[in-house]
TORKEMAR-100819 format. One record per residue (C-alpha): x negated, y negated, z. Coordinates in steps of 0.2 Angstrom, whole numbers, always signed. Layout:
TORKEMAR-100819
PT / east / north / up
PT / X / Y / Z
...
***
This chain:
TORKEMAR-100819
PT / east / north / up
PT / +0 / +0 / +0
PT / -7 / -17 / -5
PT / -9 / -28 / +10
PT / -16 / -46 / +12
PT / -26 / -50 / +28
PT / -19 / -62 / +40
PT / -33 / -74 / +37
PT / -31 / -74 / +18
PT / -12 / -77 / +20
PT / -15 / -92 / +32
PT / -28 / -99 / +19
PT / -15 / -96 / +5
PT / -1 / -104 / +14
PT / -12 / -119 / +18
PT / -17 / -121 / +0
PT / -2 / -118 / -11
PT / +10 / -132 / -4
PT / -4 / -144 / -6
PT / -9 / -137 / -24
PT / +10 / -139 / -29
PT / +12 / -157 / -21
PT / -4 / -163 / -29
PT / -1 / -155 / -46
PT / +16 / -164 / -48
PT / +8 / -180 / -41
PT / -6 / -179 / -53
PT / +7 / -175 / -68
PT / +17 / -190 / -63
PT / +2 / -201 / -64
PT / -4 / -195 / -81
PT / +14 / -196 / -88
PT / +15 / -214 / -82
PT / -1 / -218 / -90
PT / +6 / -210 / -106
PT / +22 / -220 / -105
PT / +12 / -237 / -103
PT / +2 / -232 / -118
PT / +17 / -229 / -129
PT / +30 / -240 / -122
PT / +32 / -251 / -137
PT / +37 / -236 / -148
PT / +52 / -233 / -136
PT / +58 / -249 / -130
PT / +71 / -259 / -141
PT / +76 / -245 / -152
PT / +92 / -240 / -145
PT / +86 / -222 / -142
PT / +97 / -210 / -133
PT / +92 / -204 / -116
PT / +92 / -186 / -122
PT / +78 / -190 / -135
PT / +68 / -199 / -122
PT / +70 / -185 / -109
PT / +64 / -173 / -122
PT / +49 / -183 / -126
PT / +45 / -185 / -107
PT / +46 / -166 / -106
PT / +35 / -162 / -120
PT / +23 / -175 / -114
PT / +23 / -168 / -97
PT / +19 / -151 / -104
PT / +5 / -159 / -115
PT / -3 / -168 / -99
PT / -5 / -152 / -89
PT / -23 / -149 / -94
PT / -27 / -166 / -88
PT / -18 / -165 / -71
PT / -23 / -147 / -67
PT / -40 / -149 / -63
PT / -38 / -165 / -53
PT / -24 / -155 / -43
PT / -36 / -142 / -40
PT / -50 / -153 / -34
PT / -39 / -164 / -23
PT / -29 / -148 / -15
PT / -45 / -139 / -11
PT / -53 / -154 / -4
PT / -38 / -158 / +7
PT / -36 / -140 / +12
PT / -53 / -137 / +19
PT / -53 / -156 / +25
PT / -39 / -151 / +36
PT / -46 / -135 / +42
PT / -62 / -144 / +47
PT / -53 / -159 / +55
PT / -43 / -147 / +66
PT / -58 / -136 / +70
PT / -49 / -121 / +63
PT / -64 / -119 / +51
PT / -76 / -120 / +65
PT / -66 / -106 / +74
PT / -66 / -95 / +60
PT / -84 / -97 / +57
PT / -87 / -93 / +76
PT / -78 / -77 / +73
PT / -92 / -72 / +61
PT / -83 / -76 / +45
PT / -93 / -85 / +32
PT / -87 / -99 / +21
PT / -87 / -89 / +6
PT / -76 / -76 / +14
PT / -64 / -89 / +19
PT / -65 / -95 / +0
PT / -62 / -78 / -7
PT / -42 / -78 / -8
PT / -43 / -95 / -16
PT / -55 / -89 / -29
PT / -45 / -75 / -34
PT / -29 / -85 / -35
PT / -39 / -98 / -46
PT / -46 / -85 / -58
PT / -28 / -80 / -61
PT / -24 / -99 / -63
PT / -39 / -101 / -75
PT / -32 / -85 / -85
PT / -16 / -93 / -86
PT / -22 / -110 / -91
PT / -31 / -101 / -106
PT / -14 / -93 / -112
PT / -6 / -110 / -109
PT / -18 / -119 / -120
PT / -17 / -106 / -133
PT / +2 / -102 / -134
PT / +12 / -116 / -126
PT / +2 / -132 / -128
PT / +1 / -131 / -147
PT / +20 / -130 / -148
PT / +23 / -145 / -136
PT / +10 / -155 / -144
PT / +19 / -153 / -161
PT / +36 / -158 / -153
PT / +29 / -172 / -144
PT / +19 / -180 / -159
PT / +34 / -176 / -170
PT / +45 / -185 / -158
PT / +33 / -200 / -157
PT / +31 / -202 / -175
PT / +50 / -202 / -178
PT / +52 / -215 / -165
PT / +39 / -226 / -174
PT / +49 / -225 / -190
PT / +66 / -228 / -183
PT / +72 / -247 / -185
PT / +73 / -257 / -169
PT / +89 / -261 / -161
PT / +98 / -276 / -168
PT / +97 / -290 / -156
PT / +96 / -307 / -164
PT / +89 / -320 / -152
PT / +95 / -339 / -152
PT / +83 / -352 / -159
PT / +70 / -340 / -166
PT / +67 / -332 / -183
PT / +72 / -314 / -182
PT / +61 / -303 / -194
PT / +65 / -285 / -189
PT / +77 / -283 / -204
PT / +66 / -277 / -220
PT / +65 / -291 / -233
PT / +75 / -304 / -222
PT / +72 / -318 / -210
PT / +87 / -323 / -200
PT / +88 / -339 / -190
PT / +104 / -342 / -178
PT / +104 / -358 / -168
PT / +118 / -352 / -156
PT / +129 / -337 / -154
PT / +144 / -332 / -144
PT / +140 / -316 / -134
PT / +159 / -312 / -131
PT / +165 / -314 / -149
PT / +149 / -311 / -158
PT / +150 / -326 / -169
PT / +135 / -334 / -175
PT / +132 / -353 / -178
PT / +121 / -363 / -189
PT / +115 / -348 / -199
PT / +100 / -348 / -209
PT / +94 / -333 / -220
PT / +79 / -330 / -230
PT / +82 / -316 / -242
PT / +65 / -309 / -249
PT / +72 / -292 / -253
PT / +70 / -295 / -272
PT / +52 / -302 / -271
PT / +44 / -319 / -266
PT / +47 / -327 / -283
PT / +65 / -323 / -282
PT / +69 / -329 / -264
PT / +85 / -334 / -259
PT / +91 / -346 / -245
PT / +108 / -345 / -237
PT / +114 / -359 / -225
PT / +131 / -356 / -216
PT / +140 / -365 / -203
PT / +146 / -349 / -194
PT / +146 / -330 / -197
PT / +148 / -313 / -189
PT / +136 / -297 / -192
PT / +142 / -279 / -189
PT / +136 / -262 / -192
PT / +144 / -250 / -204
PT / +151 / -233 / -196
PT / +137 / -223 / -204
PT / +124 / -235 / -197
PT / +115 / -237 / -213
PT / +121 / -254 / -217
PT / +124 / -271 / -210
PT / +139 / -281 / -216
PT / +137 / -299 / -214
PT / +152 / -312 / -216
PT / +147 / -330 / -218
PT / +159 / -346 / -218
PT / +157 / -363 / -225
PT / +139 / -363 / -232
PT / +128 / -364 / -247
PT / +115 / -353 / -256
PT / +100 / -357 / -266
PT / +92 / -344 / -277
PT / +77 / -343 / -289
PT / +80 / -336 / -306
PT / +62 / -332 / -312
PT / +67 / -317 / -322
PT / +79 / -327 / -333
PT / +67 / -342 / -336
PT / +65 / -347 / -354
PT / +48 / -355 / -352
PT / +32 / -355 / -341
PT / +34 / -373 / -335
PT / +52 / -373 / -328
PT / +60 / -360 / -316
PT / +79 / -361 / -317
PT / +88 / -359 / -299
PT / +106 / -357 / -294
PT / +116 / -366 / -280
PT / +132 / -360 / -273
PT / +144 / -367 / -262
PT / +156 / -355 / -253
PT / +169 / -355 / -239
PT / +168 / -335 / -237
PT / +153 / -325 / -242
PT / +150 / -306 / -238
PT / +133 / -298 / -240
PT / +129 / -280 / -238
PT / +111 / -276 / -231
PT / +102 / -259 / -230
PT / +98 / -256 / -213
PT / +95 / -238 / -207
PT / +98 / -238 / -188
PT / +99 / -219 / -186
PT / +86 / -209 / -178
PT / +79 / -197 / -191
PT / +68 / -183 / -184
PT / +54 / -178 / -194
PT / +51 / -159 / -199
PT / +39 / -150 / -187
PT / +31 / -141 / -201
PT / +20 / -156 / -204
PT / +12 / -157 / -187
PT / +11 / -137 / -186
PT / -2 / -138 / -200
PT / -13 / -149 / -190
PT / -27 / -143 / -178
PT / -15 / -149 / -163
PT / -2 / -135 / -169
PT / -13 / -120 / -171
PT / -18 / -106 / -158
PT / -35 / -98 / -157
PT / -32 / -86 / -171
PT / -26 / -99 / -183
PT / -39 / -111 / -178
PT / -53 / -98 / -182
PT / -45 / -94 / -198
PT / -44 / -112 / -204
PT / -62 / -114 / -198
PT / -68 / -100 / -208
PT / -58 / -105 / -224
PT / -63 / -124 / -224
PT / -81 / -119 / -220
PT / -82 / -107 / -235
PT / -74 / -120 / -245
PT / -86 / -134 / -239
PT / -101 / -122 / -243
PT / -95 / -119 / -261
PT / -93 / -138 / -264
PT / -111 / -140 / -257
PT / -118 / -126 / -268
PT / -110 / -134 / -283
PT / -117 / -150 / -279
PT / -134 / -143 / -276
PT / -134 / -133 / -292
PT / -129 / -150 / -301
PT / -144 / -158 / -292
PT / -156 / -145 / -299
PT / -151 / -148 / -317
PT / -151 / -168 / -316
PT / -169 / -171 / -318
PT / -176 / -186 / -328
PT / -177 / -175 / -344
PT / -162 / -165 / -340
PT / -172 / -148 / -343
PT / -163 / -132 / -343
PT / -176 / -120 / -337
PT / -170 / -122 / -319
PT / -166 / -107 / -307
PT / -149 / -100 / -310
PT / -147 / -107 / -327
PT / -144 / -96 / -342
PT / -151 / -104 / -358
PT / -154 / -96 / -376
PT / -172 / -92 / -381
PT / -172 / -106 / -395
PT / -166 / -119 / -382
PT / -180 / -113 / -370
PT / -194 / -115 / -383
PT / -187 / -132 / -388
PT / -187 / -137 / -370
PT / -205 / -131 / -367
PT / -211 / -141 / -382
PT / -202 / -157 / -375
PT / -211 / -154 / -359
PT / -228 / -152 / -368
PT / -225 / -167 / -378
PT / -219 / -177 / -362
PT / -235 / -172 / -353
PT / -245 / -180 / -366
PT / -236 / -196 / -365
PT / -243 / -210 / -354
PT / -227 / -218 / -347
PT / -236 / -233 / -340
PT / -246 / -237 / -357
PT / -230 / -235 / -365
PT / -220 / -247 / -354
PT / -234 / -260 / -355
PT / -235 / -259 / -374
PT / -217 / -266 / -376
PT / -211 / -283 / -376
PT / -203 / -292 / -362
PT / -186 / -289 / -368
PT / -190 / -271 / -370
PT / -197 / -270 / -353
PT / -182 / -278 / -346
PT / -170 / -266 / -356
PT / -180 / -251 / -348
PT / -178 / -258 / -331
PT / -159 / -262 / -332
PT / -156 / -245 / -339
PT / -166 / -236 / -325
PT / -157 / -247 / -312
PT / -140 / -243 / -320
PT / -143 / -224 / -321
PT / -150 / -224 / -302
PT / -134 / -235 / -297
PT / -123 / -222 / -306
PT / -131 / -207 / -298
PT / -131 / -216 / -281
PT / -112 / -220 / -282
PT / -107 / -202 / -288
PT / -116 / -193 / -274
PT / -110 / -206 / -261
PT / -93 / -202 / -267
PT / -97 / -184 / -265
PT / -104 / -186 / -248
PT / -89 / -195 / -241
PT / -79 / -180 / -247
PT / -89 / -168 / -238
PT / -90 / -179 / -223
PT / -70 / -179 / -222
PT / -71 / -160 / -224
PT / -83 / -158 / -210
PT / -74 / -170 / -199
PT / -58 / -159 / -201
PT / -68 / -144 / -197
PT / -76 / -152 / -181
PT / -58 / -157 / -176
PT / -53 / -138 / -177
PT / -69 / -132 / -167
PT / -65 / -146 / -153
PT / -47 / -139 / -151
PT / -54 / -122 / -151
PT / -66 / -125 / -136
PT / -53 / -135 / -127
PT / -45 / -119 / -124
PT / -60 / -112 / -113
PT / -66 / -128 / -106
PT / -50 / -131 / -96
PT / -51 / -113 / -87
PT / -69 / -116 / -83
PT / -66 / -134 / -76
PT / -53 / -127 / -64
PT / -65 / -115 / -56
PT / -79 / -128 / -55
PT / -67 / -141 / -47
PT / -63 / -129 / -34
PT / -81 / -126 / -30
PT / -84 / -144 / -29
PT / -68 / -149 / -18
PT / -69 / -134 / -5
PT / -87 / -137 / +0
PT / -84 / -155 / +0
PT / -69 / -153 / +11
PT / -78 / -142 / +22
PT / -92 / -155 / +24
PT / -83 / -170 / +26
PT / -69 / -163 / +38
PT / -57 / -176 / +34
PT / -39 / -170 / +28
PT / -24 / -181 / +23
PT / -23 / -193 / +8
PT / -36 / -205 / +13
PT / -54 / -199 / +11
PT / -49 / -184 / +0
PT / -41 / -195 / -13
PT / -55 / -207 / -14
PT / -67 / -193 / -17
PT / -56 / -184 / -29
PT / -53 / -199 / -39
PT / -71 / -204 / -40
PT / -76 / -186 / -45
PT / -62 / -186 / -58
PT / -67 / -202 / -66
PT / -85 / -196 / -67
PT / -79 / -180 / -75
PT / -68 / -189 / -88
PT / -82 / -201 / -93
PT / -94 / -186 / -96
PT / -80 / -176 / -105
PT / -74 / -191 / -116
PT / -92 / -195 / -120
PT / -96 / -177 / -126
PT / -79 / -176 / -135
PT / -84 / -192 / -145
PT / -101 / -186 / -149
PT / -95 / -170 / -155
PT / -81 / -178 / -165
PT / -93 / -190 / -174
PT / -105 / -176 / -178
PT / -119 / -183 / -167
PT / -120 / -167 / -157
PT / -115 / -150 / -160
PT / -97 / -147 / -156
PT / -101 / -134 / -142
PT / -113 / -146 / -134
PT / -101 / -160 / -133
PT / -87 / -150 / -127
PT / -97 / -140 / -114
PT / -106 / -156 / -108
PT / -94 / -160 / -93
PT / -95 / -142 / -87
PT / -114 / -141 / -89
PT / -116 / -157 / -77
PT / -103 / -152 / -65
PT / -108 / -134 / -62
PT / -125 / -138 / -54
PT / -116 / -150 / -42
PT / -104 / -136 / -38
PT / -117 / -124 / -34
PT / -127 / -137 / -24
PT / -112 / -141 / -14
PT / -106 / -124 / -10
PT / -124 / -119 / -5
PT / -125 / -134 / +7
PT / -108 / -130 / +14
PT / -112 / -112 / +17
PT / -128 / -117 / +26
PT / -120 / -130 / +36
PT / -132 / -143 / +29
PT / -130 / -161 / +34
PT / -126 / -168 / +16
PT / -118 / -184 / +20
PT / -129 / -188 / +36
PT / -137 / -205 / +31
PT / -152 / -202 / +43
PT / -158 / -188 / +33
PT / -158 / -198 / +17
PT / -165 / -213 / +26
PT / -180 / -203 / +33
PT / -183 / -195 / +16
PT / -185 / -212 / +8
PT / -196 / -218 / +22
PT / -208 / -203 / +19
PT / -207 / -206 / +0
PT / -213 / -224 / +3
PT / -225 / -220 / +17
PT / -215 / -227 / +31
PT / -213 / -220 / +49
PT / -198 / -209 / +52
PT / -186 / -215 / +65
PT / -182 / -203 / +79
PT / -164 / -202 / +85
PT / -159 / -196 / +102
PT / -141 / -197 / +108
PT / -134 / -195 / +126
PT / -128 / -176 / +129
PT / -110 / -175 / +134
PT / -114 / -158 / +143
PT / -131 / -154 / +150
PT / -135 / -136 / +156
PT / -151 / -140 / +165
PT / -154 / -157 / +173
PT / -171 / -166 / +170
PT / -182 / -168 / +185
PT / -189 / -186 / +184
PT / -206 / -181 / +193
PT / -209 / -166 / +181
PT / -205 / -179 / +166
PT / -218 / -191 / +174
PT / -230 / -178 / +174
PT / -227 / -172 / +156
PT / -229 / -190 / +151
PT / -245 / -192 / +159
PT / -251 / -176 / +151
PT / -246 / -183 / +134
PT / -255 / -200 / +138
PT / -271 / -190 / +142
PT / -269 / -180 / +126
PT / -267 / -196 / +116
PT / -282 / -203 / +123
PT / -294 / -189 / +119
PT / -287 / -190 / +102
PT / -292 / -208 / +100
PT / -309 / -205 / +108
PT / -312 / -191 / +95
PT / -306 / -201 / +80
PT / -314 / -217 / +86
PT / -305 / -235 / +86
PT / -314 / -240 / +69
PT / -312 / -236 / +52
PT / -321 / -220 / +46
PT / -335 / -222 / +33
PT / -332 / -217 / +15
PT / -343 / -201 / +18
PT / -336 / -196 / +34
PT / -318 / -198 / +27
PT / -322 / -187 / +12
PT / -331 / -174 / +22
PT / -321 / -173 / +39
PT / -306 / -184 / +39
PT / -294 / -182 / +53
PT / -292 / -164 / +60
PT / -274 / -160 / +56
PT / -272 / -146 / +70
PT / -275 / -160 / +83
PT / -261 / -171 / +75
PT / -249 / -156 / +74
PT / -252 / -151 / +93
PT / -249 / -169 / +98
PT / -234 / -169 / +89
PT / -227 / -154 / +97
PT / -231 / -161 / +114
PT / -221 / -177 / +110
PT / -206 / -166 / +104
PT / -207 / -155 / +119
PT / -207 / -171 / +131
PT / -192 / -179 / +122
PT / -182 / -163 / +122
PT / -184 / -161 / +141
PT / -181 / -179 / +145
PT / -166 / -179 / +133
PT / -157 / -170 / +147
PT / -156 / -186 / +157
PT / -139 / -194 / +162
PT / -146 / -212 / +160
PT / -143 / -221 / +144
PT / -158 / -232 / +147
PT / -170 / -216 / +147
PT / -162 / -210 / +131
PT / -164 / -227 / +122
PT / -183 / -227 / +128
PT / -185 / -209 / +119
PT / -181 / -217 / +103
PT / -197 / -227 / +104
PT / -208 / -212 / +102
PT / -214 / -211 / +84
PT / -213 / -196 / +74
PT / -231 / -190 / +69
PT / -233 / -185 / +51
PT / -245 / -173 / +45
PT / -251 / -182 / +28
PT / -263 / -174 / +18
PT / -272 / -191 / +16
PT / -278 / -189 / +34
PT / -291 / -176 / +27
PT / -290 / -174 / +8
PT / -304 / -161 / +6
PT / -299 / -144 / +14
PT / -318 / -140 / +17
PT / -335 / -149 / +18
PT / -339 / -142 / +1
PT / -324 / -150 / -7
PT / -327 / -165 / +2
PT / -344 / -167 / -7
PT / -335 / -165 / -23
PT / -322 / -179 / -19
PT / -336 / -190 / -13
PT / -345 / -188 / -30
PT / -329 / -193 / -39
PT / -332 / -211 / -34
PT / -319 / -221 / -43
PT / -305 / -208 / -38
PT / -312 / -205 / -21
PT / -313 / -224 / -17
PT / -295 / -226 / -21
PT / -290 / -211 / -10
PT / -301 / -218 / +3
PT / -292 / -235 / +3
PT / -276 / -227 / +5
PT / -281 / -214 / +18
PT / -290 / -226 / +28
PT / -274 / -236 / +29
PT / -264 / -221 / +34
PT / -276 / -217 / +48
PT / -275 / -234 / +55
PT / -256 / -232 / +56
PT / -259 / -216 / +64
PT / -270 / -223 / +78
PT / -257 / -237 / +80
PT / -243 / -224 / +83
PT / -254 / -214 / +95
PT / -257 / -230 / +105
PT / -238 / -234 / +104
PT / -235 / -217 / +112
PT / -247 / -221 / +126
PT / -238 / -237 / +130
PT / -220 / -230 / +128
PT / -226 / -216 / +141
PT / -230 / -230 / +153
PT / -213 / -239 / +151
PT / -204 / -221 / +153
PT / -213 / -217 / +168
PT / -208 / -234 / +176
PT / -190 / -231 / +171
PT / -190 / -213 / +179
PT / -198 / -220 / +194
PT / -185 / -233 / +196
PT / -171 / -221 / +193
PT / -178 / -209 / +206
PT / -180 / -222 / +219
PT / -162 / -227 / +217
PT / -156 / -209 / +217
PT / -165 / -208 / +234
PT / -157 / -223 / +240
PT / -140 / -218 / +236
PT / -143 / -201 / +245
PT / -149 / -210 / +260
PT / -134 / -221 / +260
PT / -122 / -207 / +258
***
């Protein structure tokens, strides 16, 4: 019998509601972005709610590949952030369960999600994209809803400009009407002026019926003119005039078959078949162009590879080659007159221009074909990159949540949005590079995955090892090491102390440390080492390591104090570094070699002597800090004794 462990059920119950919630939120956000982008195609055209609802449905289905990775990232980050914030993750780890074991049920679940995403991309998405783009193009072709404003020329009726000074919204009457009729062309324009009128739509919504009262019309009669200088026109005064204007207000849906033949409407098998057929056609065209180039030499010779000519033609061409070899073209050109030279040059330039134009046109044709092939390849790779992105985003979000340990919609949303923007920029850049042919298609489409996969592996490794990824002190000390600065020691007051610190023993350890520091200073001397002594001996690194260990032991012991003043004083102890420039040569023999390399050795001596001086200052600071610590400990010990006497 199949049984899921209680821990796995708990993890799944924590993840699935958040995943569904974040998925629909992300889908709503990207759908609003789609609406904001194409709102001009929908507004003001009198579309029915059923058509708009159908468009939004297909758009939502099309936007699933964009919303799914973001939802997985946000849900995994929130899930493990909540577990870490409520200390449930710590309790599970304390039971001996690693982070990878905690993530196991979600990994299995998301593998099924990735497989489903592939089949969705291959089977469902092409159909939804065909429906969405068909509806969108049909909306673009629909005429806008008829709404004539007051005091403004209205040009949404094809071939007409209509001006209405005032209109009655209750009766629909238009007053002070001016119409510019350009339907017969600009040369045959008609201007109509009327005191009032009324505009109605026919029952079939394919024509406008305009009734005008008390007006005049002016019309050019260019087609009827008898001369080129005079253009007759006609003027008409009317009390009632009726005009029928073609205006299709119906919503005419395009045929889906137009979009199904595009790359967005094909599944994996159809895409591969189209790529193979187009590649074969392009290769055939390219071979034909190459063969034509082979036989388009200066003398148009026929003895080219792949050319079948008769024996007589071959002999004649061989004679032409021999005769041409005996000609000196430079002397032939110099022997002609200026007009003849100019004629030669003009013919050469014209011929070169014809060849250039011909092959540029052919290159444009090949470029268009290759662009269509790349479009199909991009669509094919998209069916795989979405599934892989879902897995990668989980291995980014889950470790981040375990490291940050912040749930809710605050920090997880900020981190998720930042990561998704980073992913979107990289993915869009790779897509454009692949689309334009600057990169191979597979390189551009897998660029985002190649960039984010190492990040997911790094975060998962750090989360499993409980490393302090977001501890600023780690990075501060790293950069201080990088630029040669001293590290800062950080000591905090402990909330729970198992073994209290004995002030007298701490003072004794501080004195021992001061003695060790004095012996070290006496050994190395207070002055700078000479060049030869530095190259041969330098500072003994074992002494520095021993001194650093003694400092750490003192700090660890005294950190069990209940006094904040003592804890603050411990932070004054420097962290001794074991730099290789303290003694660059591992032995005396190598020291002679280093000293012989005078230019390099002199530069190294200048750097090393400076670091040695800083080390001596640090050791002197340790002695000074020991004295201040002993004074503080003696004061607190005396205060404690006085309190005991008072009690």
